[in-house]
C-alpha positions in Angstrom: -198.0 -1.1 -37.7 -195.9 -3.9 -38.4 -196.8 -7.6 -38.7 -195.6 -10.2 -36.2 -192.1 -11.3 -37.0 -191.7 -14.6 -38.8 -188.5 -16.6 -38.5 -186.9 -17.2 -41.7 -187.4 -20.7 -43.1 -190.4 -21.5 -40.8 -193.5 -21.3 -42.8 -196.8 -22.1 -41.2 -197.8 -25.8 -41.5 -201.1 -27.6 -41.1 -204.3 -28.5 -42.8 -207.1 -26.2 -43.7 -210.6 -26.7 -42.5 -211.8 -27.7 -45.9 -209.1 -30.4 -46.3 -210.1 -31.9 -42.9 -213.7 -31.9 -43.9 -213.0 -33.7 -47.2 -211.0 -36.4 -45.3 -213.9 -36.9 -42.8 -216.4 -37.2 -45.7 -214.2 -39.8 -47.4 -213.7 -41.8 -44.2 -217.5 -41.7 -43.5 -218.3 -43.0 -47.0 -215.8 -45.8 -46.7 -217.1 -46.8 -43.3 -220.7 -46.9 -44.6 -219.7 -49.0 -47.6 -217.8 -51.5 -45.5 -220.6 -51.8 -42.9 -223.3 -52.3 -45.6 -221.2 -55.0 -47.3 -220.7 -57.1 -44.2 -223.3 -59.9 -44.2 -223.3 -63.1 -42.2 -221.8 -66.0 -44.1 -224.5 -68.7 -44.6 -222.0 -71.5 -44.5 -220.7 -70.3 -41.1 -224.2 -69.9 -39.7 -225.1 -73.4 -40.9 -222.0 -74.9 -39.3 -222.8 -73.0 -36.0 -226.3 -74.5 -36.1 -224.8 -78.0 -36.6 -222.4 -77.5 -33.7 -225.2 -76.2 -31.4 -227.4 -79.1 -32.4 -224.5 -81.6 -31.6 -224.1 -80.1 -28.2 -227.9 -80.2 -27.5 -228.2 -83.8 -28.7 -225.4 -84.7 -26.3 -227.3 -82.9 -23.5 -230.5 -84.8 -24.4 -228.6 -88.1 -24.4 -227.3 -87.3 -21.0 -230.8 -86.3 -19.8 -232.3 -89.6 -21.2 -229.6 -91.7 -19.5 -230.0 -89.9 -16.1 -233.8 -90.0 -16.2 -234.3 -93.4 -17.8 -237.0 -92.0 -20.2 -236.5 -91.6 -24.0 -236.4 -88.2 -25.7 -237.3 -87.6 -29.3 -235.7 -84.9 -31.5 -238.2 -83.5 -34.0 -236.9 -81.1 -36.7 -238.7 -79.0 -39.4 -237.6 -76.4 -41.9 -237.7 -73.5 -39.4 -236.4 -75.2 -36.2 -236.6 -78.2 -33.9 -237.8 -79.3 -30.6 -237.1 -82.1 -28.1 -240.0 -84.2 -26.7 -240.0 -86.3 -23.5 -241.7 -89.6 -24.4 -244.0 -90.9 -21.8 -245.9 -94.3 -21.5 -243.7 -96.1 -24.0 -244.0 -93.3 -26.6 -247.8 -93.0 -26.5 -247.5 -89.5 -24.9 -245.0 -86.8 -25.7 -244.3 -83.5 -23.8 -242.3 -80.6 -25.2 -239.4 -79.3 -23.1 -240.9 -75.8 -23.1 -239.4 -74.6 -19.8 -236.0 -76.3 -20.0 -233.2 -73.8 -20.9 -231.2 -76.5 -22.8 -233.8 -78.5 -24.5 -236.4 -75.8 -25.3 -237.7 -75.5 -28.9 -235.3 -73.5 -31.1 -235.1 -72.0 -34.6 -232.4 -72.4 -37.2 -230.1 -69.3 -37.8 -230.4 -70.0 -41.5 -234.1 -70.6 -42.4 -235.6 -72.5 -44.1 -233.3 -75.6 -43.9 -233.7 -78.9 -45.5 -233.2 -81.5 -42.7 -232.7 -85.2 -43.6 -232.5 -87.9 -41.0 -231.3 -91.4 -41.6 -233.9 -92.6 -39.1 -237.0 -91.0 -40.6 -238.9 -87.9 -39.4 -237.5 -87.8 -35.9 -234.5 -89.1 -33.9 -235.0 -91.3 -30.8 -232.6 -90.7 -27.9 -233.0 -93.4 -25.3 -231.3 -94.3 -22.1 -229.2 -97.1 -23.6 -225.4 -96.6 -23.6 -225.0 -98.3 -27.0 -227.4 -96.8 -29.5 -228.2 -97.0 -33.2 -226.0 -94.8 -35.4 -227.7 -91.8 -36.9 -226.9 -89.1 -39.5 -228.6 -85.7 -39.7 -227.9 -83.7 -42.8 -228.6 -79.9 -42.8 -228.7 -78.0 -46.1 -229.6 -74.5 -47.0 -229.6 -75.3 -50.7 -226.0 -74.2 -51.3 -224.1 -75.6 -48.3 -224.6 -78.8 -46.3 -223.2 -80.2 -43.1 -223.7 -83.5 -41.2 -224.2 -84.3 -37.6 -223.4 -87.9 -36.9 -224.2 -90.1 -33.9 -222.0 -93.1 -33.6 -223.1 -96.4 -31.8 -220.9 -95.4 -28.9 -223.0 -92.3 -28.4 -220.4 -89.9 -29.6 -221.9 -87.0 -31.6 -219.8 -85.0 -34.0 -220.1 -82.5 -36.8 -218.7 -83.4 -40.3 
């Protein structure tokens, strides 16, 4: 019996099964190493918290102007909440069912929250309000949310 004819100059080409398995193992190890080393950046999360807070403060300001009743923003190290002030501030209700102004937690926790106005921020129906500064810090990074007298709120 003779073997199948081979054309001169055309040797078989390709990878062996062992070579393919070695490459797959190397790719798997590299993928696992990369996925384990990816962690959220605390500075980015802090900035996202500040941006979300600025938008929610603007929403609370719009709500207070539309409704004519003041809203208080009350932070702590783990999160914050908005309160509807009733009877000239003697009574306060949490916005528990409101999708925008419901209580929230910080993405980076615990946070050190410093307000220029004391322990909470008053958001009233006036178009010209007092300026306020909120500083959020995780111990390494900090960001400010500033409310100007015109009512404009921005992240710095």
